[in-house]
N, C-alpha and C positions, 0 to 999 in steps of 0.2 A: 575860295570857290575855284574849281578847276576851269581850265580853258574851255573844255567841252560844255560844262554847266553854264559858263558865261555866254557861249554861242547859243545854247538852247534858250536861255532867258532873253537874249537879244532878239532871237527869232520870234518868241512869243510876244515880246514888246512891240515889234514891228507889225505882227499880225493884229494885235489889239488896236493899234492906231489905225491901221488900214480898215479894219472892221468898223470902227467908229466913224471913220471918214465917210464910209459908204452909207451911213445911216442918215446923213443930211443934217438935221438939227435934233439934239437930244436934251431931255430933262434927266439929270442924274439924281437918283434918290441918294442923298448925301448926308451921312451922319457925322462925318469927321473921323470915323474909324479908318484903319489902314486900307480895307478893301474898297470902300467907296471913295477914299482919297485917291487911290491909284486909278480908278475909273474916271474920276473927275480930271485928274492930270492928263490921262490919255485922251479924254474927250477935248480938253482944251488944246492939247498938241495937235489933234486932228481937225478940230472945227473952230477953234478960236471963239468968237462971240456967237457961234452957232450952238454952243453948249451952255447950259445953265445948271448949276448945282442948287438943289433945293433941300433945306433942312427942316424937318418937321419938329415942332415943339409941343410937348404935352406934359402932364404931371409925371409921366414915367421917365422923363429925361433927367439924368443926374445933374446936380449943380456943377457948373463949370464946363459942361460938355458943349453947350452952345457957343460960349466964348471961344473955346478951343477950335471949334469947327469954323467959326468966322475967321479967325486968324490964319488957319491953314488954307482956307479958300483964297484969302488975300495973297498968300505966298504962291499958290498955284497960279493965280491970275484969272481964274474963271469967274464969270458972273455968278452971283450968289443971291438967293432969296430965302427968306424964312417964312414958314407958314405955321398955322396952328391947327392941330388935329384934335378930334374930340372922341377918341375911342372909348373913354370912360362912360360916355353917355349910352353906349350900346350894352344892354343887359347880358348879351351873349359873351361879350368881352369880360365884363365885371364878374360873371359867374365863374370864370377861370377854370374851365375844363381844359383838357390836354390840347385842344385846338384853339386856344385863346389867340395865339399869334396870327391865325388866319383872319380874325376879325380886325386885329390891329393893322395888318398889312392891307386888308381890304379898304379900310378907312384911308390909309396913306395913299394907296395907288388910285383910289377914286378922286382924292384931292389933286394928285399930280395929273390925272387925266383931264381935269378941268383946265390946267395950264396948257395941255396939248390942244384942247378945244379952243383956247384963246390964241392959238398959233405961236405960242412961246417955243414950242418944240414939236417934233413929229413923232418921237418915240420916247418911252420911258426906259431907262437902263438902271440896273441895280449893281451892287457890289458882290453878289453871290459868286463864290468860287467853286472849283471842282470838288473840293472836300465837303462842301455843304450838301452835295447831292446824296451822300450816304448817311445823313443825319435826320433827326426828327425836325422837319422844317415845314410846318403847315403854311407859313407865309409864302413859300414857293408856289403852293397851289393857288393862292390869291393872285400871285403875279402871273401865273400861267393863264388864268381866266381873263386877264386884262391885257394880254399881249406884251408884258414887260420882257425885255431882253436882258440877258446876263452875259455881258461880253467876256468876263473873266472865265466863266464856265466854258463858253464857246471856244475860247482860245486855249483851254486846258491848263489854266493857272491853278496850282495848288496854293494853300495858305503860305507855304514856304516861298514859293515863287513870288507871291504878292509882296511879302515882306522884303525879299531881295530886291525887287524892282523899286519899291518905295525907298529903300536905302540908296539905290543907285540914282534915283531922282532927287535925293536929299530931302525927302519928306519927313518931318519930325515925327510923324505917326508910325514910322516903319517898325518900331519896337513897342508900340503902345499895346498894353494888354487888351484882350477882347473885353468889351463892356456892353453886354446886352442890356435891354431896357430894364428899369427897376422892377417892372411888373413880373419879369421872369424869375424873380427871387421869391415870389409868393407861392407856397405849396398849392398844387392843383386842388381845386375844390374849396379853397378859402377865397372869399370874395376879394377882388382887387379894388382898392379904394385909394383916392389921393392921399388920405391920411396914412395909410399903411406904407405906401411907397415913400412918403416923406420920412417916416420912421427909419426905413431901410437906408435912405440916402444919408441921413444924419449919422447913423451907425457906421456906415462904410467910410464916411469922411473921417470919423474918429480913428478908424484903423489906418487909413492912409496918412493921417497926421503922425502916426507912429513910425512912418517910413515904409509901410507895406505897399507894394504895387499891385499885387494880385490878391484881391479879397472878394468874398461873397458873404453877404448876410442874408440867410434864408429865413423867410417868415413862415412860422407854423402856427397851428391852432393854439389859442390861448395867449396870443402875443408873446410867443416864444421865438427867440433869435437863435439860429444855428450858424455859428461862424465857421467859414471855410477859408483857410489860408494854406500856402505850401507847407508840407510836413516839417521842413526845416525851421519854420517860424513858430511851431506849436509851443515849444518850451518858453520862448520869449513871452508869448501871450499868457502863459500859465503862471509866470512869475508874479509874486505878490504885488510888487509896486505897479506893474502894468495891469494885472488882472483887476485890481480894485478900481482903477480909473476907467477901464472899459465898462465894468458893471455900472458905475455911476453914470457914464455917458449914455449907455443903452437905456437905463431906467429913465433918464431925463427925456430920451427920445420917445418913450412910451412902451418899451418892452417890459414885461413882467418877469420873464425868465431869460437867462443868458447862458448859452451852452457853446462849447468848443468841440467841433467835429474832429475826432482823433484820426479819421482817414485822410484828413487834409483836403485841399481844393480839388474838386473834380468838375470840369465843365459839364453843365447839363445834368447835375446829379439828381435833380427833381424828376427827370425823365425815367428814373429807375422804377417808379411806381406805375408807369404806363404799361398795360398789357402788351406783350410782345407782338400779338396779332395787330394791334393798333399801330405800333411802330412800323411793322412791315408794310401795312397799307399806306401809311404816311410816306415812307421812303419811296415806295413804288409810284405813288401819285405825284411826287415832287421831283423825281429824277428827270433831268433835262439833258437830252442828247445834244452835243455840240454840233 
């Protein structure tokens, strides 16, 4: 990294800590991913015991994610709480239209608001960064309706900035691949159920056991699995000795059909079926000015 880039990152880091310090006491929506980890670290640096990181657990959380989040919170030093959310009980969430994430985040932020009401914190802060403002993020609308602040966005952090600062702070999540909730793997219009996300979790664990770091198993109608991995890994998965083991594991998980997407991994590939007008409205509604 150049000296100029180092200075710019240091300036953003200092601005982040100062912004958080001015918030008094905060509840950090903390998943253990790199974005929320940086906010948690910044909040602890700024506020000490005036900050608490809260991790929400539900059926959509992949196996091992909670344990990793707990260990990272210990390393940061921030107070940490675990709560249970019940988004699957909401028919609008289970219906799995393109705004599913709105109902998930509504459930999350309503639960975190209860902690604010209990005087555990004065504000809820999230890990949304500047790059998120130009994506399909219905959850940001739920956040806006509840007064949730996004310190990384407000300080102009891009995803690259977040990873660079996490590395500088020696946070092990600095290079962790993005891991959206398991429900995001279910094709829009197909009902989201605990059984289906468990199928996805088991299938993705099989792929990670093969040494893959970036994987997505998309659930489509008819219990069909569509595997997305980086293009350079396609030949490996198509080899006979690997392919047969994958098929057996996916069938054991409950999938009837197993396919390999030849385009490779694309973040948010299921959004391709959303009409462009809906995406434009979503981005317009969720863009937050620093």
